[in-house]
Residue, then its C-alpha position, 0 to 999 in steps of 0.5 A: x521539485x529538485x534534487x539536493x545533489x542531482x549528480x549523486x542521485x542520477x549516478x546512483x540511478x545509473x549504478x542500480x540500473x547497470x547492476x540489474x542489467x548485468x544479470x540479463x546476459x545470464x538470464x538470456x543464456x538460459x533461454x535454450x533451457x526454457x530460462x531455467x537457471x536452478x543450480x547455475x553458478x553466479x557469474x562475476x558480472x552478476x556479483x559485480x552487479x549485486x555490489x553496484x546496487x547498494x552503492x547506487x542506493x547510497x548515492x541516490x539517498x545522498x542526492x535526494x534526502x534533504x538536510x532539514x536543519x540547513x534548509x529550514x528558514x526562520x523568517x516569517x512567510x505568509x502562508x495559508x493552507x486553506x487557500x489551497x483547500x478552496x481552489x478547484x482541481x487543476x492540471x497540476x492536481x491531475x498530473x499528481x493523481x496520474x503519477x501517484x496512480x502509477x506508483x500505487x499500481x506498481x506497488x500492488x502489482x508486485x505482491x499480486x504477481x506472487x500467485x503467478x510466480x509460485x507454480x513455475x518456481x515450485x516446478x523449477x526448484x521441485x518444491x512442495x506446496x508448503x515450501x512454495x508457500x514460504x515465499x508468500x510469507x517471506x514477501x508479505x513479511x517484507x511488505x509489512x516491515x516496509x510499510x512501517x519503515x518507509x512510513x516512518x522515513x517519510x515523516x523524517x525525510x519527506x514524502x518525495x524522497x522516500x517515494x523515489x528511494x523505495x522505487x529505486x530499491x524496487x528496481x534493484x530487487x528485480x534481480x530476483x528474476x535471475x537468482x539461480x537458487x531458491x534461497x537467493x529468491x527468498x532473500x531478494x523477494x523479502x527485499x522486494x517486499x520491503x521496497x514495494x511496501x513503502x510506496x502505498x502509504x507514502x503516496x496516500x500521505x502525499x495526496x492527502x496533503x496536496x489536494x483540496x479538502x472538498x475533493x480529497x476523500x473521493x480522490x483518495x478512495x478512487x486512487x486506492x480502488x482503481x490503483x489496486x484493480x490496475x495492479x492486479x490487471x497488470x500482473x495478470x496481463x504480464x503473466x498471460x503475455x510474457x510468462x509462456x515465452x520467458x518463464x516466471x522469471x520475467x515477472x520479477x525482472x519487470x521491476x526494472x521498467x516499472x520502477x524506472x517509470x516512477x523515477x522518470x515521472x519524478x518531475x511531477x512529484x512535488x514535496x508536500x507543502x504541509x510537510x515542508x512547512x512543518x519542518x520550517x522550510x517555508x520558502x519551499x512550501x510557498x513555492x510548491x503551494x503556488x504550483x497548486x493554488x497560483x497566486x491566490x495564497x499571497x498576502x495571507x496570515x501565517x498558518x503553519x503546523x509547528x513541528x512538535x517537540x515529541x512524536x513518532x510511533x508511540x504517539x499513535x497509541x496515546x490520546x487522541x489517536x490511540x482508539x482510532x489507531x487500534x480500530x484501523x489496525x484491527x480492521x487491517x488485520x481482519x481484512x488480511x485474514x479474509x483476503x489471504x486466509x478465507x478467500x484464498x482457501x475458499x476453493x479448497x473448502x469447496x472441493x471438500x464440500x463436493x462443489x469442485x466443479x464450481x470452485x474455479x469459476x465462482x470467485x471470478x463470477x463473484x468478482x464481476x458482480x462486485x465491480x460496482x461496489x467501488x463506485x458505491x464506496x467512493x460515493x458514500x465516502x464523499x457524500x455521506x460520511x467517511x467514518x460511517x462508510x468505513x464502519x458500515x463496510x467493516x460490519x457488512x464484511x462481518x455479517x457476510x462471514x457470519x452468513x457463510x458460517x450459517x449456510x455451511x452449518x445448516x447445509x444450504x450451500x448452493x451455487x446461488x448462495x455461494x455466489x451471492x455470499x462471495x460477491x457480497x464479501x468481495x464488495x465489502x472487503x474491497x470497500x474496507x481496504x479501499x478506505x483504510x489507508x485513505x482514512x489513516x492519511x486523513x486522520x493523523x497530523x502531518x508529523x505522524x501521517x506517514x508513520x500512521x498510514x504505514x502501520x495501518x498498511x502493515x496491519x493488512x499485510x500482517x493479517x495476510x501472513x496470519x491468514x497464510x500460516x493458518x491456511x498452510x497449517x490446516x486451521x482454515x479447512x473448516x468453512x464454518x469455523x474459519x468464518x466464525x473466527x474471522x467475525x470476531x476481529x471484524x466486529x471488534x474493529x467496527x466497534x472501535x472505529x465508530x467509537x474513536x473515529x470522526x467524519x473527515x469529509x470536506x474538512x481541512x487536515x488542520x481542522x481534523x487534527x483539532x477535532x480529534x484533540x477536542x474529542x479526546x478532551x471531551x471524553x477525558x473530562x469527568x462526568x458532571 
């Protein structure tokens, strides 16, 4: 809950904010020209502001990142996490949920803004559709790397520190809205993706380690589903209200107020008690635990996850986690192909099939029909089974893609069949992404949780890059062929998930770890 060097942290925040604000005069100077800044020289004030931002990031990192070796306590402190797992949801839990909802919304809003930015940017810089498409690839590449790097950083430096640092980097990259050249836009858009890509997996890791076991599953899925919807609504609303007045550039500059909102709410973002305990910071873990569980945790036996001697990226691809890691990654890749490949090029394919009059409204109508699917996902994940529900929606997505291929091949694509198939695809695919990172946040142990959730989040972005590149190259022009190709990874993911996963519903995180280890030992035992 505190900063280790508060003066350094807040000075860093001030430097980053001033660095962004130094670009506003140039932006306002372009108002008579419709805020078109292409070809304008960068002023000295802008260059000084660009230099302030990395200096501010270094200062803030020094102020917020804990020194684990110095802070670890070795005396015995009685601490049991199952006490916190048994308490009902209270005000502190709901405050955390609300703040993390803001973080997820900010994370989703930025890539969702890409679709609204690209037409105006292409017109200002006189870009072809292929050149404009490079922006999407660069942004998705940044989010892919950001998910992995920030996930690994959260396992090393803590959930709270990395959430705040990624938000500060997100603020700094808001200057993308004042960049006069397309090249600078690409650079800043990559860095923006790098910063935003880290918020999602870390927020889920922190949530999983802080809420009671009985409520964890549905809260994680609801956070993903509602946060994603809020992010898209915020992006669409901002584009509708602000873009006609301030041009496409204002959508990037919004990174300043939205990122500052996360920083202002930092007092409601505690460090994970499980993470603190795993690093030997037992006194601080007890302090945070008391915030969520009151005095109910006192006078209990010690129960702390020890910090392993080895860990990291490679451990995810060894027993007991290898199978489930590959299953989650494959599902993420397949979802990216569906969302950024098949659905993105669906209107274009409908035009080629002579259904152009329905192309623009079809996805919107289908999305409205798919809205109840979020509630269905939450209910099944919480009341039935986490792994069975994830496998079910992955399989349903594959079957829907197969239905698209068969209808196209047999020539029975009508408005009715297209609407039904698209609505079903939106329900099933939305269900997959709503559960993917929450399940990863539950299945991995504390020392791998950020890294594992980050890699799974990155796989969905990597699938998006592949889908975008396939679409630009023309390989998704055939509705039948593209649908059949995407069925393969979806089917493979479903098989891997059902074979390697376990039901996490209502289990304590420590019990999930033991269940995975027991499953791996049972499968490795020689047949009698």
